[in-house]
ChimeraX commands (.cxc) that place a marker at each C-alpha (Angstrom):
marker #1 position 331.50,77.31,189.49 radius 0.5
marker #1 position 334.04,78.16,193.13 radius 0.5
marker #1 position 336.46,76.57,191.86 radius 0.5
marker #1 position 337.02,78.53,188.46 radius 0.5
marker #1 position 336.31,82.39,191.17 radius 0.5
marker #1 position 339.09,80.57,193.66 radius 0.5
marker #1 position 341.59,80.64,191.07 radius 0.5
marker #1 position 340.69,83.82,189.65 radius 0.5
marker #1 position 341.51,85.49,192.59 radius 0.5
marker #1 position 344.69,83.02,193.31 radius 0.5
marker #1 position 345.61,84.58,189.77 radius 0.5
marker #1 position 344.56,88.40,190.29 radius 0.5
marker #1 position 346.18,87.66,194.05 radius 0.5
marker #1 position 349.66,86.82,191.87 radius 0.5
marker #1 position 348.98,89.51,189.36 radius 0.5
marker #1 position 349.46,92.06,192.34 radius 0.5
marker #1 position 352.60,90.30,193.77 radius 0.5
marker #1 position 353.99,90.76,190.76 radius 0.5
marker #1 position 352.88,93.78,190.39 radius 0.5
marker #1 position 354.05,94.74,193.73 radius 0.5
marker #1 position 357.60,93.97,192.70 radius 0.5
marker #1 position 358.01,95.55,190.02 radius 0.5
marker #1 position 356.78,98.57,191.91 radius 0.5
marker #1 position 360.18,98.02,194.20 radius 0.5
marker #1 position 361.83,97.36,191.79 radius 0.5
marker #1 position 361.45,100.87,190.27 radius 0.5
marker #1 position 361.40,102.47,193.18 radius 0.5
marker #1 position 365.32,100.87,194.39 radius 0.5
marker #1 position 366.18,102.06,190.64 radius 0.5
marker #1 position 365.26,105.14,190.96 radius 0.5
marker #1 position 366.76,105.74,194.41 radius 0.5
marker #1 position 370.07,103.97,193.17 radius 0.5
marker #1 position 370.19,106.23,189.39 radius 0.5
marker #1 position 369.77,109.13,192.36 radius 0.5
marker #1 position 371.96,107.68,194.09 radius 0.5
marker #1 position 375.41,107.68,191.44 radius 0.5
marker #1 position 373.79,110.76,190.10 radius 0.5
marker #1 position 373.96,113.30,193.45 radius 0.5
marker #1 position 377.06,111.00,194.17 radius 0.5
marker #1 position 378.58,112.52,190.42 radius 0.5
marker #1 position 377.41,115.82,191.31 radius 0.5
marker #1 position 379.68,115.53,194.32 radius 0.5
marker #1 position 382.71,114.83,192.66 radius 0.5
marker #1 position 382.35,117.44,189.88 radius 0.5
marker #1 position 382.30,120.53,192.27 radius 0.5
marker #1 position 384.23,119.23,194.48 radius 0.5
marker #1 position 387.82,122.45,193.67 radius 0.5
marker #1 position 390.23,121.12,192.77 radius 0.5
marker #1 position 393.32,121.33,195.48 radius 0.5
marker link #1:1,2 radius 0.2
marker link #1:2,3 radius 0.2
marker link #1:3,4 radius 0.2
marker link #1:4,5 radius 0.2
marker link #1:5,6 radius 0.2
marker link #1:6,7 radius 0.2
marker link #1:7,8 radius 0.2
marker link #1:8,9 radius 0.2
marker link #1:9,10 radius 0.2
marker link #1:10,11 radius 0.2
marker link #1:11,12 radius 0.2
marker link #1:12,13 radius 0.2
marker link #1:13,14 radius 0.2
marker link #1:14,15 radius 0.2
marker link #1:15,16 radius 0.2
marker link #1:16,17 radius 0.2
marker link #1:17,18 radius 0.2
marker link #1:18,19 radius 0.2
marker link #1:19,20 radius 0.2
marker link #1:20,21 radius 0.2
marker link #1:21,22 radius 0.2
marker link #1:22,23 radius 0.2
marker link #1:23,24 radius 0.2
marker link #1:24,25 radius 0.2
marker link #1:25,26 radius 0.2
marker link #1:26,27 radius 0.2
marker link #1:27,28 radius 0.2
marker link #1:28,29 radius 0.2
marker link #1:29,30 radius 0.2
marker link #1:30,31 radius 0.2
marker link #1:31,32 radius 0.2
marker link #1:32,33 radius 0.2
marker link #1:33,34 radius 0.2
marker link #1:34,35 radius 0.2
marker link #1:35,36 radius 0.2
marker link #1:36,37 radius 0.2
marker link #1:37,38 radius 0.2
marker link #1:38,39 radius 0.2
marker link #1:39,40 radius 0.2
marker link #1:40,41 radius 0.2
marker link #1:41,42 radius 0.2
marker link #1:42,43 radius 0.2
marker link #1:43,44 radius 0.2
marker link #1:44,45 radius 0.2
marker link #1:45,46 radius 0.2
marker link #1:46,47 radius 0.2
marker link #1:47,48 radius 0.2
marker link #1:48,49 radius 0.2
view
């Protein structure tokens, strides 16, 4: 019984860690896309002199 609970706890912890990692990757991707978009935007609005 106790062994099963410990295993479940470890599994939940692993799931949580994976979720955190995915969240972090998502945030990194979002900020990366945002930066790219802003960068593109700046280029478009530069005066062509």
